[in-house]
C-alpha positions in Angstrom: 0.1 0.2 0.0 1.3 3.7 -0.3 1.5 6.5 1.7 1.3 9.8 -0.2 2.0 13.0 0.9 1.7 16.4 -0.4 1.7 20.2 1.3 -1.4 22.3 0.4 -1.7 22.7 -3.1 -1.3 26.4 -4.4 -3.4 27.4 -7.1 -0.5 28.3 -9.1 2.5 25.8 -10.0 5.5 27.3 -7.7 8.4 29.6 -9.6 10.7 26.6 -9.5 8.8 24.1 -11.1 7.8 26.5 -13.9 11.4 27.2 -14.4 12.3 23.5 -14.5 8.8 23.1 -17.4 10.7 25.6 -19.1 14.1 24.5 -19.1 12.8 20.4 -19.8 10.6 22.1 -22.7 14.3 23.6 -24.4 16.0 20.0 -23.5 13.1 18.4 -25.3 13.5 20.2 -28.1 17.1 20.0 -28.4 16.9 16.2 -28.4 14.0 15.6 -30.7 11.1 16.7 -32.1 7.6 16.4 -30.2 3.9 16.5 -31.7 1.0 16.6 -29.1 -2.7 15.6 -30.2 -5.5 16.2 -27.8 -6.0 18.1 -25.2 -7.5 18.6 -21.4 -11.3 19.9 -21.8 -11.5 23.0 -20.1 -13.8 21.9 -17.6 -11.7 20.0 -16.3 -9.0 22.7 -15.6 -8.2 23.8 -12.3 -9.8 20.9 -11.0 -8.9 17.2 -9.7 -7.8 15.2 -12.1 -5.5 12.0 -12.6 -3.3 11.7 -15.8 -2.1 7.8 -16.6 -0.1 7.2 -19.2 2.0 4.5 -20.5 6.1 3.6 -19.4 8.4 3.4 -22.5 11.4 5.1 -21.2 13.7 6.9 -18.9 13.2 10.0 -20.9 9.2 9.8 -21.3 8.6 11.8 -18.1 10.5 14.9 -19.8 8.5 14.2 -22.7 5.6 14.4 -20.5 6.2 17.5 -18.9 7.2 19.4 -22.4 3.5 18.1 -24.0 1.6 19.0 -20.9 3.6 22.6 -21.3 2.4 22.5 -24.6 -1.3 22.7 -24.0 -0.8 24.6 -21.2 -0.9 22.8 -18.1 1.5 22.3 -15.2 1.3 18.7 -14.2 2.5 17.1 -10.8 3.7 13.6 -10.6 3.3 11.0 -8.1 6.8 10.3 -7.2 8.7 7.3 -5.4 10.2 8.5 -2.2 14.0 7.5 -2.9 13.6 10.1 -5.9 12.2 12.9 -3.3 15.0 12.4 -0.7 17.9 12.5 -3.5 20.6 15.2 -3.2 19.6 18.4 -5.2 16.8 16.9 -7.2 15.0 15.7 -4.5 14.5 19.3 -3.0 13.7 21.1 -5.8 11.0 18.4 -6.7 9.6 18.2 -3.1 9.0 22.5 -3.4 7.6 22.0 -6.6 4.4 20.2 -5.0 5.1 16.4 -6.3 3.1 13.7 -4.4 5.1 11.1 -2.4 4.6 7.6 -2.8 5.8 5.4 0.1 5.7 1.5 0.8 3.4 1.4 4.0 3.1 -0.9 6.7 -0.3 -3.2 6.5 -1.7 -2.2 9.8 -2.2 1.5 8.3 -3.0 1.0 4.7 -6.5 1.9 5.0 -6.0 4.9 6.8 -3.3 6.0 4.4 -5.0 5.0 1.6 -8.1 7.3 2.7 -5.3 9.9 2.9 -4.3 9.6 -0.4 -7.8 9.9 -2.1 -8.4 13.2 -0.1 -4.6 14.3 -1.2 -5.7 13.7 -4.8 -9.2 15.1 -4.5 -8.1 18.5 -3.1 -5.3 19.0 -5.3 -5.9 21.9 -8.2 -3.4 20.7 -10.7 -3.3 17.5 -12.8 -1.7 14.9 -11.4 0.3 12.0 -13.6 1.1 8.7 -12.3 2.1 5.4 -14.6 -0.1 2.5 -13.8 2.3 0.2 -15.0 4.5 1.0 -12.3 8.2 0.2 -14.2 9.2 1.1 -18.3 7.3 -2.5 -20.6 9.2 -5.5 -20.8 7.1 -6.4 -23.6 9.3 -7.4 -26.5 6.8 -4.9 -28.3 6.5 -2.3 -25.8 2.9 -2.5 -25.3 1.9 -1.6 -22.1 2.5 -4.4 -18.9 -0.7 -5.1 -17.3 -0.2 -3.0 -14.6 -1.3 -2.3 -11.3 -4.9 -1.3 -9.9 -3.5 1.4 -7.5 -4.3 4.4 -9.7 -7.6 3.3 -10.3 -8.6 2.8 -7.2 -7.5 6.3 -6.3 -9.0 7.6 -8.8 -12.8 6.0 -8.1 -11.9 6.6 -4.3 -11.4 10.2 -4.9 -14.5 10.7 -7.6 -11.9 12.5 -10.4 -11.8 11.9 -13.5 -9.1 10.6 -15.5 -7.5 11.3 -19.0 -5.3 8.7 -20.8 -2.2 9.7 -22.1 -0.8 7.8 -24.9 3.1 8.0 -26.1 5.6 6.8 -28.7 8.9 7.9 -29.7 10.8 8.6 -26.1 12.4 5.2 -25.7 14.4 6.4 -28.8 16.1 9.2 -26.8 17.7 7.0 -24.0 18.7 3.1 -23.3 16.5 1.6 -20.7 20.1 1.0 -19.1 20.0 -1.8 -15.8 17.6 -2.2 -12.9 20.2 -0.8 -9.9 23.3 1.4 -11.2 26.6 -0.1 -9.2 29.2 2.0 -10.7 30.2 4.0 -13.7 30.1 1.2 -16.5 25.9 0.6 -15.9 25.6 4.6 -16.8 27.8 4.1 -19.9 24.7 3.0 -22.3 23.0 6.0 -20.8 25.8 8.4 -21.6 26.5 7.1 -25.1 22.4 6.9 -26.3 21.4 10.0 -24.6 24.4 12.6 -26.4 23.6 11.0 -29.8 20.1 11.5 -29.3 20.4 15.1 -30.8 21.9 14.0 -34.3 19.4 11.6 -34.3 16.5 13.5 -33.5 13.9 11.3 -32.4 10.1 11.9 -33.0 8.3 12.1 -29.7 4.3 11.8 -29.7 2.1 12.0 -26.9 -1.6 12.1 -27.4 -4.1 13.2 -24.5 -7.2 11.0 -25.2 -10.8 11.6 -24.0 -11.5 10.9 -19.9 -12.3 7.3 -18.8 -16.0 6.6 -18.8 -15.8 5.2 -15.6 -19.6 5.6 -14.4 -20.7 2.0 -14.9 -18.2 1.0 -12.1 -19.5 0.6 -8.9 -16.7 1.6 -6.2 -18.1 -0.3 -3.3 -18.5 -3.7 -5.5 -15.7 -5.9 -5.3 -13.5 -5.8 -8.3 -14.2 -2.5 -9.0 -10.4 -1.4 -9.2 -9.7 -3.9 -11.5 -12.1 -3.1 -13.8 -11.6 0.4 -13.5 -7.9 -0.4 -14.2 -8.6 -2.2 -17.6 -10.4 0.4 -18.5 -7.5 3.0 -18.4 -5.1 0.5 -20.0 -7.1 -0.1 -22.9 -8.1 3.5 -23.2 -4.1 4.7 -23.2 -3.8 1.2 -25.6 -6.3 2.2 -27.7 -4.6 5.8 -28.4 -0.9 4.5 -28.5 -2.2 1.9 -32.3 -2.6 5.2 -34.2 1.1 6.6 -32.6 2.8 3.7 -33.7 0.9 2.1 -36.7 4.1 1.5 -38.7 5.6 -0.2 -36.0 2.7 -2.2 -34.7 4.4 -5.7 -33.8 8.2 -4.0 -32.1 9.8 -0.8 -32.3 11.8 -0.1 -34.9 14.4 1.2 -32.2 16.3 -1.6 -30.9 17.6 -1.0 -27.1 20.0 -4.1 -26.6 19.7 -3.2 -22.6 15.6 -3.3 -22.0 14.5 -6.8 -20.5 11.6 -8.2 -22.9 10.6 -11.3 -20.4 7.0 -10.0 -20.2 3.6 -10.2 -22.5 1.4 -7.3 -22.5 -2.6 -8.3 -22.3 -3.5 -5.4 -23.8 -1.3 -5.6 -27.0 -4.1 -5.3 -30.2 -5.0 -8.6 -31.4 -3.8 -8.8 -35.5 
């Protein structure tokens, strides 16, 4: 279970986060070419909102930030506690108001889930989450099965869910390794990242229509599973046209990314 913590959400994104978003936009434009389709409906802006995205590479968060900036929103992320505790970047992210996700003891899981739902219900900036929990290990880079936590939080908080589908960010930087034990583990990431501005990969991000969860009753058993399936299917449906020329496997080959799972959402040909 998670413990999600946040400070009182300001109406306007903190200056440090707006600055980081502007710097990020420059970085993404340097590395590749960004195309954004879809948007967030006007009536949902400035209100509690969960945005769920597929996870395809270590650079895709930067691409998502730039895409959100392009459509005029300043997102916040659900981030692992380890990231927020990291030197330099951690304090900056904390000040920016991102939400912390930590493992919690089973004895306090119910109370902490309620706190997490309340935090999501009262925030005024869109919250971005990766339902998969990690970069996809599917050989075709289709979304993994994922976890129901985000769906259950959305149901408990009663907030809309916008599916985000993205493609191309996996070409910017290699997956690398699960853990970094020394400089040698960073070498593949450095080589691929430094060559990206020469390759100019195309980054595609699509903001879909809100997922219809009206037929999912939060109190019924299995509601989280059904809501999660709807969210993941919406993400996959939006992904299909983005990669219509790569329906089976990515053209870009990353020798470091594991391919030991099979996506249950992959379209049947």
